[in-house]
DSSP file (Angstrom, degrees, kcal/mol; ACC not computed):
  #  RESIDUE AA STRUCTURE BP1 BP2  ACC     N-H-->O    O-->H-N    N-H-->O    O-->H-N    TCO  KAPPA ALPHA  PHI   PSI    X-CA   Y-CA   Z-CA
    1    1 A M              0   0    0      0, 0.0     2,-0.3     0, 0.0    22,-0.2   0.000 360.0 360.0 360.0 136.3    0.0    0.0    0.0
    2    2 A A        +     0   0    0     20,-0.1     2,-0.3    18,-0.0    20,-0.2  -0.769 360.0 171.7-110.4 149.6    1.3    3.5   -0.8
    3    3 A S  E     -A   21   0A   0     18,-1.1    18,-2.7    -2,-0.3     2,-0.3  -0.911  13.7-152.9-140.4 165.7    0.8    6.7    1.0
    4    4 A S  E     +A   20   0A   0     -2,-0.3     2,-0.3    16,-0.3    16,-0.2  -0.993  11.2 178.6-143.9 156.9    2.3   10.2    0.5
    5    5 A T  E     -A   19   0A   0     14,-1.4    14,-2.9    -2,-0.3     3,-0.1  -0.912  22.5-147.5-143.9 167.4    3.0   13.3    2.6
    6    6 A M        +     0   0    0     -2,-0.3    12,-0.1    12,-0.2    10,-0.0  -0.414  60.8 111.3-137.6  60.5    4.6   16.7    2.0
    7    7 A S        +     0   0    0      9,-0.1     2,-0.1     2,-0.0    11,-0.1   0.658  58.4  81.0-106.9 -21.4    6.3   17.5    5.4
    8    8 A A        -     0   0    0      9,-0.3     9,-2.5    -3,-0.1     2,-0.3  -0.451  68.8-134.2 -86.2 159.0   10.0   17.3    4.4
    9    9 A R  B     -E   16   0B   0      7,-0.3     7,-0.2    -2,-0.1     6,-0.1  -0.870  25.4-105.4-113.0 148.6   12.1   20.0    2.6
   10   10 A C     >  -     0   0    0      5,-3.2     4,-1.8    -2,-0.3     6,-0.0  -0.531  19.1-146.2 -70.8 129.2   14.4   19.5   -0.2
   11   11 A P  T  4 S+     0   0    0      0, 0.0    -1,-0.1     0, 0.0    -2,-0.0   0.722  97.1  47.7 -71.3 -18.6   18.1   19.7    0.9
   12   12 A R  T  4 S+     0   0    0      3,-0.1    -2,-0.0     1,-0.0    -3,-0.0   0.890 133.6   5.7 -85.5 -41.0   19.0   21.3   -2.5
   13   13 A C  T  4 S-     0   0    0      2,-0.1     3,-0.1     3,-0.0    -1,-0.0   0.443  89.1-122.4-125.7  -5.3   16.4   24.0   -2.9
   14   14 A A     <  +     0   0    0     -4,-1.8     3,-0.1     1,-0.2     2,-0.0   0.490  63.8 138.0  77.0   2.1   14.5   24.0    0.3
   15   15 A A        -     0   0    0      1,-0.1    -5,-3.2    -6,-0.1    -1,-0.2  -0.282  65.3 -83.2 -72.7 167.7   11.1   23.4   -1.4
   16   16 A H  B     -E    9   0B   0     -7,-0.2    19,-0.4    -3,-0.1     2,-0.3  -0.442  45.5-139.9 -72.4 148.3    8.6   21.0    0.0
   17   17 A L        -     0   0    0     -9,-2.5     2,-0.5    17,-0.1    -9,-0.3  -0.777   4.3-133.4-104.5 151.0    9.2   17.3   -0.9
   18   18 A V  E     - B   0  33A   0     15,-2.7    15,-2.6    -2,-0.3     2,-0.5  -0.921  22.9-159.6 -97.1 127.6    6.5   14.6   -1.8
   19   19 A E  E     -AB   5  32A   0    -14,-2.9   -14,-1.4    -2,-0.5     2,-0.6  -0.953   7.2-166.2-112.2 128.1    7.1   11.5    0.0
   20   20 A I  E     -AB   4  31A   0     11,-2.9    11,-2.1    -2,-0.5     2,-0.5  -0.936   9.7-155.2-112.9 116.8    5.6    8.2   -1.2
   21   21 A H  E     +AB   3  30A   0    -18,-2.7   -18,-1.1    -2,-0.6     2,-0.3  -0.781  15.4 179.8 -90.7 128.0    5.7    5.3    1.3
   22   22 A L  E     - B   0  29A   0      7,-3.2     7,-3.2    -2,-0.5     2,-0.5  -0.945  20.2-156.7-127.1 148.9    5.7    1.8   -0.1
   23   23 A D  E     + B   0  28A   0     -2,-0.3     2,-0.5   -22,-0.2     5,-0.2  -0.984  17.2 175.8-122.8 116.4    5.7   -1.6    1.6
   24   24 A Q  E >  S- B   0  27A   0      3,-2.3     3,-1.3    -2,-0.5    -2,-0.0  -0.961  74.0 -23.6-126.0 114.7    7.1   -4.4   -0.7
   25   25 A A  T 3  S-     0   0    0     -2,-0.5    -1,-0.1     1,-0.3     3,-0.1   0.872 127.0 -50.1  46.9  47.5    7.5   -7.9    0.9
   26   26 A G  T 3  S+     0   0    0      1,-0.2     2,-0.5     0, 0.0    -1,-0.3   0.585 110.6 124.1  74.0  15.2    7.7   -6.4    4.4
   27   27 A R  E <   -B   24   0A   0     -3,-1.3    -3,-2.3    30,-0.0     2,-0.5  -0.931  59.0-134.8-108.8 124.9   10.4   -3.9    3.4
   28   28 A A  E     -B   23   0A   0     -2,-0.5    17,-4.0    -5,-0.2     2,-0.4  -0.695  27.9-178.5 -85.2 123.6    9.6   -0.2    4.0
   29   29 A M  E     -BC  22  44A   0     -7,-3.2    -7,-3.2    -2,-0.5     2,-0.4  -0.947   7.5-172.8-123.1 139.9   10.5    2.1    1.0
   30   30 A V  E     -BC  21  43A   0     13,-2.4    13,-2.5    -2,-0.4     2,-0.5  -0.999   6.9-162.6-134.6 133.5   10.2    5.8    0.7
   31   31 A M  E     -BC  20  42A   0    -11,-2.1   -11,-2.9    -2,-0.4     2,-0.4  -0.974   7.1-161.9-116.9 126.9   10.7    7.9   -2.3
   32   32 A R  E     -BC  19  41A   0      9,-3.0     9,-2.4    -2,-0.5     2,-0.4  -0.861  12.0-176.9-104.4 135.3   11.2   11.6   -1.8
   33   33 A S  E     -BC  18  40A   0    -15,-2.6   -15,-2.7    -2,-0.4     2,-0.6  -0.997  17.1-159.1-138.7 137.9   10.7   13.8   -4.8
   34   34 A C  E  >> - C   0  39A   0      5,-2.7     4,-0.7    -2,-0.4     5,-0.7  -0.952   1.0-169.5-113.4 121.9   11.2   17.6   -5.3
   35   35 A S  T  45S+     0   0    0     -2,-0.6    -1,-0.1   -19,-0.4   -18,-0.1   0.736  82.8  62.7 -80.0 -19.9    9.3   19.0   -8.2
   36   36 A T  T  45S+     0   0    0    -20,-0.3    -1,-0.1     1,-0.2   -19,-0.0   0.938 123.4  15.6 -65.1 -50.9   11.1   22.4   -8.0
   37   37 A C  T  45S-     0   0    0      2,-0.1    -2,-0.2   -22,-0.0    -1,-0.2   0.375 102.7-121.7-107.5   3.7   14.6   21.0   -8.7
   38   38 A D  T  <5 +     0   0    0     -4,-0.7     2,-0.3     1,-0.2    -3,-0.2   0.850  59.0 150.7  63.3  37.1   13.5   17.6  -10.1
   39   39 A S  E   < -C   34   0A   0     -5,-0.7    -5,-2.7     2,-0.0     2,-0.3  -0.670  24.8-170.1 -93.8 149.5   15.5   15.6   -7.5
   40   40 A R  E     -C   33   0A   0     -2,-0.3     2,-0.3    -7,-0.2    -7,-0.2  -0.996   4.7-174.3-142.2 145.5   14.5   12.2   -6.1
   41   41 A W  E     -C   32   0A   0     -9,-2.4    -9,-3.0    -2,-0.3     2,-0.4  -0.972  10.3-151.1-132.0 148.3   15.9   10.1   -3.3
   42   42 A W  E     -CD  31  49A   0      7,-0.6     7,-2.2    -2,-0.3     2,-0.4  -0.932   9.1-173.1-121.1 145.4   15.0    6.5   -2.2
   43   43 A R  E     -CD  30  48A   0    -13,-2.5   -13,-2.4    -2,-0.4     2,-0.5  -1.000   2.1-169.7-131.8 133.5   15.1    5.0    1.3
   44   44 A R  E >  S-CD  29  47A   0      3,-2.6     3,-1.7    -2,-0.4   -15,-0.2  -0.981  76.2 -13.6-130.4 126.5   14.6    1.3    2.2
   45   45 A D  T 3  S-     0   0    0    -17,-4.0    -1,-0.1    -2,-0.5   -16,-0.1   0.895 131.3 -51.4  49.7  46.2   14.2    0.2    5.8
   46   46 A G  T 3  S+     0   0    0    -18,-0.3     2,-0.4     1,-0.2    -1,-0.3   0.414 116.6 104.2  79.4   1.2   15.5    3.6    7.0
   47   47 A E  E <  S-D   44   0A   0     -3,-1.7    -3,-2.6     1,-0.0    -1,-0.2  -0.910  75.2-109.3-117.4 146.5   18.7    3.8    4.9
   48   48 A D  E     +D   43   0A   0     -2,-0.4     2,-0.3    -5,-0.2    -5,-0.2  -0.425  46.3 173.1 -62.7 131.2   19.5    5.8    1.7
   49   49 A V  E     -D   42   0A   0     -7,-2.2    -7,-0.6    -2,-0.1     2,-0.2  -0.942  33.3 -99.7-139.3 167.0   19.8    3.5   -1.2
   50   50 A A    >>  -     0   0    0     -2,-0.3     4,-1.1     1,-0.1     3,-0.7  -0.518  34.0-115.0 -81.1 154.0   20.2    3.8   -5.1
   51   51 A F  H >> S+     0   0    0      1,-0.2     4,-2.3     2,-0.2     3,-1.0   0.894 116.5  61.7 -50.6 -43.8   17.1    3.6   -7.3
   52   52 A S  H 3> S+     0   0    0      1,-0.3     4,-2.5     2,-0.2    -1,-0.2   0.842 100.1  55.4 -55.2 -39.2   18.7    0.4   -8.8
   53   53 A S  H <> S+     0   0    0     -3,-0.7     4,-1.7     2,-0.2    -1,-0.3   0.831 105.2  50.3 -60.4 -36.8   18.5   -1.2   -5.4
   54   54 A I  H <X S+     0   0    0     -4,-1.1     4,-2.5    -3,-1.0     5,-0.2   0.913 109.2  51.4 -70.9 -43.7   14.9   -0.5   -5.2
   55   55 A L  H  X S+     0   0    0     -4,-2.3     4,-3.2     1,-0.2     5,-0.2   0.935 109.0  52.0 -53.1 -48.5   14.3   -2.1   -8.6
   56   56 A D  H  X S+     0   0    0     -4,-2.5     4,-2.6     1,-0.2     5,-0.3   0.900 109.2  50.3 -56.5 -39.9   16.3   -5.2   -7.4
   57   57 A T  H  X S+     0   0    0     -4,-1.7     4,-2.0     2,-0.2    -2,-0.2   0.958 115.1  41.3 -65.3 -50.8   14.0   -5.4   -4.4
   58   58 A V  H  X S+     0   0    0     -4,-2.5     4,-2.2     2,-0.2    -2,-0.2   0.923 115.3  50.8 -58.8 -46.6   10.8   -5.2   -6.5
   59   59 A S  H  X S+     0   0    0     -4,-3.2     4,-2.0    -5,-0.2    -2,-0.2   0.906 110.1  49.9 -65.9 -42.6   12.2   -7.5   -9.2
   60   60 A S  H  X S+     0   0    0     -4,-2.6     4,-2.3    -5,-0.2    -1,-0.2   0.885 109.8  51.8 -64.8 -40.8   13.2  -10.2   -6.6
   61   61 A T  H  X S+     0   0    0     -4,-2.0     4,-2.2    -5,-0.3    -1,-0.2   0.927 109.0  48.5 -61.1 -43.9    9.8  -10.0   -4.9
   62   62 A K  H  X S+     0   0    0     -4,-2.2     4,-2.3     2,-0.2    -2,-0.2   0.862 109.3  53.5 -68.5 -36.2    8.0  -10.6   -8.2
   63   63 A K  H  X S+     0   0    0     -4,-2.0     4,-2.1     2,-0.2    -1,-0.2   0.921 110.7  47.6 -60.1 -47.1   10.3  -13.6   -9.1
   64   64 A V  H  X S+     0   0    0     -4,-2.3     4,-1.5     1,-0.2    -2,-0.2   0.920 112.4  48.1 -60.9 -44.7    9.5  -15.2   -5.7
   65   65 A A  H  X S+     0   0    0     -4,-2.2     4,-0.9     2,-0.2    -2,-0.2   0.911 111.5  50.3 -63.9 -43.2    5.8  -14.7   -6.1
   66   66 A A  H  < S+     0   0    0     -4,-2.3     3,-0.5     1,-0.2    -2,-0.2   0.886 109.1  51.3 -60.0 -41.6    6.0  -16.1   -9.6
   67   67 A A  H  < S+     0   0    0     -4,-2.1    -1,-0.2     1,-0.2    -2,-0.2   0.800 106.9  55.1 -65.8 -32.5    7.9  -19.2   -8.5
   68   68 A R  H  <        0   0    0     -4,-1.5    -1,-0.2     1,-0.2    -2,-0.2   0.717 360.0 360.0 -75.4 -21.8    5.2  -19.8   -5.8
   69   69 A S     <        0   0    0     -4,-0.9    -1,-0.2    -3,-0.5    -2,-0.2   0.494 360.0 360.0 -78.8 360.0    2.4  -19.8   -8.4
């Protein structure tokens, strides 16, 4: 399930950030996005991660689900 908030500020331009919270296979992920300077950051389980790491998490979850079907 995803939800979003706008409470944080961008470290680059100080504009409000949109935060989208996701839960994928029990892993808490957050994408922070600044529409003013077009920057994005990802966190998984409270730690900063690269977007490619998020894709790996989602891809691995889909492979496990497909194998169980």
